[in-house]
C-alpha positions in Angstrom: 6.7 6.7 -21.8 7.4 3.2 -20.9 6.0 2.1 -17.5 10.1 1.2 -16.6 10.9 4.6 -17.7 9.1 6.2 -14.7 10.1 4.1 -12.3 13.6 4.9 -13.3 13.4 8.5 -11.5 13.2 6.6 -8.1 17.0 6.0 -8.9 18.2 8.5 -6.8 15.3 8.3 -4.0 15.5 7.0 -1.0 12.4 5.5 0.6 10.9 4.2 4.1 8.7 1.2 4.2 7.1 0.1 7.6 5.2 -3.3 8.7 5.3 -5.6 11.6 4.9 -8.5 9.2 8.4 -9.8 8.9 8.1 -11.8 5.4 6.0 -8.8 4.2 8.6 -6.3 5.0 11.4 -8.6 3.8 8.9 -9.1 0.2 8.2 -5.5 -0.1 12.2 -4.1 0.6 13.2 -6.5 -2.1 11.2 -4.9 -4.6 12.1 -1.6 -3.3 15.4 -2.1 -3.7 15.6 -3.2 -7.5 14.0 0.7 -7.9 15.4 3.0 -5.4 18.9 4.0 -3.8 18.6 3.3 -0.6 15.4 1.2 1.2 15.2 0.8 4.8 13.2 -1.5 6.4 11.5 -0.9 10.1 8.7 -3.1 12.3 6.7 -0.9 14.4 5.3 2.4 14.0 6.9 4.5 16.3 10.1 3.4 15.0 8.9 4.4 11.6 7.9 7.7 13.2 11.5 8.5 14.4 13.2 7.1 11.4 10.8 9.7 9.2 11.6 12.8 11.6 15.4 12.0 11.9 16.4 11.4 8.0 14.6 12.5 4.9 13.2 10.4 3.2 11.5 10.9 -0.7 8.8 8.4 -0.5 7.5 6.7 2.4 5.1 3.1 2.6 3.1 2.3 6.0 1.4 -0.2 6.7 -1.7 0.3 9.6 -2.2 -2.0 12.3 2.0 -1.9 14.0 3.2 -2.1 17.9 3.9 0.7 19.8 1.9 3.3 16.8 -1.0 3.2 14.2 0.8 3.3 11.0 -1.9 6.4 10.1 -1.3 7.9 13.1 2.6 8.4 12.4 2.3 9.7 8.9 -0.5 12.4 10.8 2.6 13.1 13.2 4.9 13.5 9.8 2.4 15.3 7.7 2.6 18.1 10.6 5.6 19.2 8.9 6.0 17.6 5.7 2.8 17.9 3.4 4.4 16.8 0.4 5.8 13.6 1.1 4.3 10.6 -1.2 2.9 8.2 1.2 1.7 4.6 0.1 -0.8 3.1 2.7 0.0 -0.8 2.8 -2.7 -2.3 4.8 -5.4 -5.6 5.3 -8.1 -2.5 6.4 -10.6 -2.4 4.1 -13.0 -0.4 6.4 -14.2 2.8 5.6 -13.1 4.7 8.8 -9.1 3.8 7.7 -10.3 4.5 4.3 -11.6 8.1 5.3 -8.7 9.0 7.3 -6.0 8.1 5.0 -7.6 10.3 2.2 -7.7 13.1 5.0 -3.5 12.6 5.2 -3.4 12.9 1.8 -2.2 9.7 0.8 -0.9 8.7 -2.9 -2.3 5.1 -2.6 -3.9 2.7 0.0 -3.0 -0.7 -1.3 -4.7 -3.4 0.4 -3.2 -6.6 1.8 -2.2 -9.5 0.3 -0.4 -6.9 -2.3 -0.1 -7.6 -5.9 3.2 -7.1 -6.7 1.9 -5.1 -10.3 -0.4 -3.0 -8.3 2.2 -2.0 -6.2 5.0 -1.2 -9.1 1.6 0.8 -10.3 1.8 2.6 -7.0 5.1 3.5 -7.7 4.9 5.3 -10.9 2.6 7.5 -9.0 4.3 8.0 -6.6 7.5 9.0 -9.1 5.3 11.0 -11.0 4.3 13.2 -8.2 7.7 13.3 -6.9 8.9 15.4 -9.9 5.2 17.3 -10.2 4.0 15.1 -13.4 6.6 16.3 -15.7 9.2 13.7 -16.8 11.8 16.4 -18.0 12.2 20.1 -17.2 13.7 23.2 -19.0 16.6 24.5 -17.2 17.6 27.4 -19.6 16.6 28.0 -23.4 18.6 25.0 -25.0 18.8 23.0 -21.7 16.8 20.6 -20.0 16.9 17.8 -17.7 15.3 14.4 -17.9 14.2 13.3 -14.2 14.4 9.1 -15.5 17.5 9.1 -17.4 19.0 11.1 -15.5 20.4 13.1 -18.3 20.9 16.9 -19.2 20.6 17.3 -22.8 21.8 20.9 -24.9 20.9 20.7 -28.5 23.0 17.4 -29.7 25.3 17.2 -26.5 23.9 14.6 -23.7 25.6 14.9 -20.3 25.2 12.4 -17.3 25.5 13.3 -13.9 26.7 11.1 -10.9 24.4 10.1 -8.5 25.4 12.8 -6.1 24.8 15.6 -8.5 21.5 13.9 -9.7 20.2 14.3 -6.6 21.9 17.4 -5.7 20.1 19.0 -9.0 16.8 17.3 -8.4 16.4 18.9 -4.7 17.1 22.3 -6.3 14.7 21.8 -8.7 11.8 20.9 -6.5 12.5 23.9 -4.2 12.8 26.4 -7.2 13.4 30.1 -5.8 13.4 29.2 -2.2 16.3 29.5 0.2 18.1 26.2 0.3 20.6 26.1 3.6 23.7 24.1 3.6 21.9 22.2 6.9 18.9 20.9 4.4 21.3 19.9 1.9 23.3 17.6 4.0 20.3 16.6 6.1 18.9 15.4 2.8 22.1 14.3 0.9 24.0 12.5 4.0 22.0 10.2 6.8 24.8 10.2 9.4 28.2 10.6 9.0 27.7 14.5 7.5 30.7 16.1 5.8 31.4 19.8 6.1 29.6 22.2 4.0 32.9 21.8 1.3 31.2 19.0 0.1 28.3 20.5 -1.3 30.5 23.6 -2.4 32.5 20.5 -4.3 28.9 19.2 -6.3 28.1 22.6 -7.0 31.2 23.1 -8.8 31.0 19.7 -10.6 27.7 20.7 -12.0 28.7 23.7 -12.9 31.1 22.2 -14.8 29.2 20.1 -16.6 26.1 22.2 -17.4 26.7 25.9 -16.5 24.5 25.9 -14.3 23.9 29.7 -14.0 20.5 29.7 -11.8 22.2 27.8 -9.2 23.3 31.0 -6.8 25.0 31.3 -4.3 23.7 33.3 -1.2 26.8 34.0 0.9 27.1 32.4 4.2 23.4 30.4 4.0 23.4 28.4 0.8 22.0 28.5 -2.3 18.5 29.6 -4.4 17.7 27.6 -8.3 16.6 30.4 -10.1 14.9 28.9 -13.0 
C-alpha cells in the first residue's frame, strides 16, 4: 500500500485546524487542502470549540496555547461528546505535563513545532487508518467490497465509481453498522449551513442502490436508516 493511497482516504473528509499563529495556520491549511475535501481554519480555542460543536468534522488538528481557551481544554470538552474523532495536537510545548494531558485525551499524534511536513503527512496517514478502523477495504456482500482509498466498489470484474456525496454517505453508514442513523444526523454530517430536506438524503441513497444494489442499508420509516452487514 503506497503512502498516497492512505491519504486518498481523506479525499471526502472535513478537517478543522486551530492555531493562533497566522503564518503557521496558513501553511497547515495549504497542506491539508491537498488531501481533504474541506478545510476550516480558526485562530483561537474558543472558536475551535464552537466550530467543532456546531459542525461535524472528521478530523481535528489543534494547537495548545491559543487565545480564549487552551487547545487541550477545548479537546476535553469535545471528547465529552465525541470519543472517536482522530485528533492531532501541534504545539511548541514539550513539557511532560502537556504530553500526559494529551495522552489522557486519546490524541492520535502529538507533533512539536516547528513541524516537519513529512512528519505531518505520516500523522495524517495514521488518522486515515483510524477513520476506517485500520481496514482499507470492507466487504459489503459475499461478492462486493468497497475501497476507502479509491472510493470504488468492486463486484467481480465490475468496478463502480461513486460520487463524493455517495462515498461520503456510504462511509458514514459503514462507520455505524447496526446503529440507528437518523435523517437529522445525516443532514448535520453531509451539509454544514443551508441544509436541504431529507428528500436530498433519499435521493443519494436511491442512487447508491441503483449503482451497488445495497440491500444492507435498511429503511427505518420516519426515522432514517440502519446499515446491516
